[in-house]
C-alpha positions in Angstrom: 54.7 -37.3 -5.1 56.7 -36.5 -8.1 60.1 -37.6 -9.3 62.4 -35.1 -11.2 65.9 -35.5 -12.5 68.7 -33.4 -11.1 68.9 -31.5 -14.4 65.3 -30.4 -14.1 66.2 -28.4 -11.0 68.3 -26.0 -13.2 65.3 -25.5 -15.6 62.7 -25.1 -12.9 64.2 -24.3 -9.4 60.7 -23.9 -7.9 60.6 -27.7 -7.6 63.1 -27.2 -4.7 62.3 -23.7 -3.5 58.5 -24.0 -3.3 57.6 -27.7 -3.2 53.9 -28.4 -3.1 54.3 -32.1 -2.8 57.0 -34.6 -1.8 59.6 -34.4 -4.5 62.2 -37.2 -5.3 65.3 -36.0 -7.0 66.8 -38.6 -9.3 70.4 -38.7 -10.6 70.1 -37.9 -14.3 72.7 -40.4 -15.4 72.1 -43.4 -13.1 68.4 -43.0 -12.6 68.7 -43.5 -8.9 66.8 -41.4 -6.4 69.4 -39.4 -4.4 67.3 -36.9 -2.5 63.9 -36.0 -1.2 62.4 -32.5 -0.8 59.6 -32.0 1.7 57.3 -29.1 2.0 58.2 -27.2 5.2 54.8 -27.9 6.8 55.3 -31.7 6.5 58.9 -31.4 7.7 57.7 -29.7 10.9 55.5 -32.7 11.6 58.3 -35.3 11.0 61.3 -33.3 12.2 61.9 -35.2 15.5 61.7 -38.6 13.8 64.2 -37.5 11.1 66.6 -36.0 13.7 66.4 -39.2 15.7 67.2 -41.4 12.7 70.0 -39.1 11.6 71.5 -39.4 15.1 71.3 -43.2 15.0 72.8 -43.3 11.5 75.7 -41.0 12.5 76.4 -43.0 15.6 75.7 -46.5 14.4 79.4 -47.5 15.0 79.1 -46.5 18.6 75.8 -48.4 19.0 75.9 -52.1 18.7 73.3 -53.9 16.5 71.8 -55.4 19.6 71.3 -52.0 21.2 69.8 -50.6 18.1 67.3 -53.5 17.9 66.4 -52.9 21.6 65.9 -49.2 20.9 63.5 -50.0 18.0 61.5 -52.3 20.3 61.2 -49.6 22.9 60.4 -46.9 20.3 57.5 -49.0 18.9 56.0 -49.3 22.4 56.4 -45.5 22.9 54.6 -44.8 19.6 51.6 -46.8 20.9 51.2 -44.4 23.8 51.3 -41.3 21.6 
């Protein structure tokens, strides 16, 4: 895993276009990690999990905290069967 600043992307765009490892992109001024770049092969393996989490994040207002906690309990049981 490597961490680069956002200004490094301009100097060497291959960090983004051809990542060989997980790359963290850090805000150059605040020194806070803002983004993550995954190699496509890794993304294919974790795509469903990422999409599930994005759905939950985008709909968290519609889901109550209790429902979310129940979902996480059920999800952990499902993972045991896989």
